[in-house]
C-alpha positions as CSV (number, residue, x, y, z in Angstrom):
1,M,72.8,25.7,24.6
2,E,75.7,27.2,22.7
3,E,73.9,30.3,21.7
4,D,72.6,30.3,25.3
5,R,76.5,31.0,26.6
6,R,76.9,33.4,24.3
7,R,73.6,35.8,24.7
8,R,75.3,35.7,28.5
9,N,78.4,36.2,28.0
10,T,77.3,39.7,25.5
11,L,75.5,40.6,28.5
12,A,78.1,40.4,31.0
13,S,80.2,42.2,28.7
14,A,77.7,44.9,28.1
15,R,76.8,45.1,31.9
16,F,81.1,45.3,32.4
17,R,81.3,47.8,29.7
18,V,78.4,50.0,31.3
19,K,80.0,49.7,34.7
20,L,83.7,50.2,33.7
21,K,82.1,53.7,31.7
22,E,80.7,54.7,34.7
23,R,83.6,54.4,37.2
24,G,85.6,56.1,34.7
25,K,83.2,58.8,34.9
26,A,82.6,58.7,38.6
27,L,87.0,59.4,38.8
28,E,86.7,61.8,36.8
29,M,83.9,63.9,38.5
30,S,86.0,62.6,42.0
31,L,89.7,63.9,40.4
32,K,87.6,67.6,39.4
33,E,86.3,67.9,42.8
34,T,89.8,67.3,44.3
35,Q,91.5,69.6,41.9
36,E,88.7,72.2,42.8
37,K,89.7,71.4,46.8
38,I,93.1,72.6,46.1
39,K,92.6,75.4,43.7
40,T,90.5,76.4,47.0
41,L,93.2,75.3,50.1
42,E,95.8,77.5,47.8
43,Q,94.0,80.2,48.0
44,N,93.1,80.1,51.2
45,I,97.2,79.5,52.3
46,E,98.0,82.5,50.1
47,R,95.7,84.9,51.8
48,L,96.5,83.4,55.2
49,E,100.1,84.0,54.3
50,M,99.2,87.6,53.5
51,E,97.6,88.2,56.5
52,N,100.7,86.2,58.6
53,K,103.4,89.0,56.8
54,W,101.1,91.8,57.6
55,L,100.8,91.1,61.3
56,K,104.2,90.9,61.7
57,E,105.0,93.5,60.3
58,L,102.7,95.5,62.6
59,L,104.2,93.6,65.7
60,V,107.8,94.8,64.2
61,E,106.4,98.7,63.6
62,K,104.4,98.6,67.2
63,A,107.8,97.3,68.6
64,R,110.0,99.8,66.7
65,I,107.6,103.4,67.9
66,K,107.0,102.1,71.3
67,P,109.2,103.9,73.5
68,D,111.7,102.1,76.5
69,P,110.4,102.8,79.9
C-alpha cells in the first residue's frame, strides 16, 4: 500500500516536472516572438517618423515656393 502510494507520487512528480519544463519552453517561445514583434514595430515607427518628417519638409518647401496671390 505504501509502496503503491510512493509509486503514484513519483509518477505524479515526474508528470509535474515535464509540464513545468513545457510551460517554461512555451513562455520562452512567447517571449521571443513578442520581442521580435516589438523590434518590427519599432522599425515601422522609425520608418513612419522619417516619412512624416519628409512629408512635412515637402509641405514647408511647397508653401515657401508657392507665390502669394
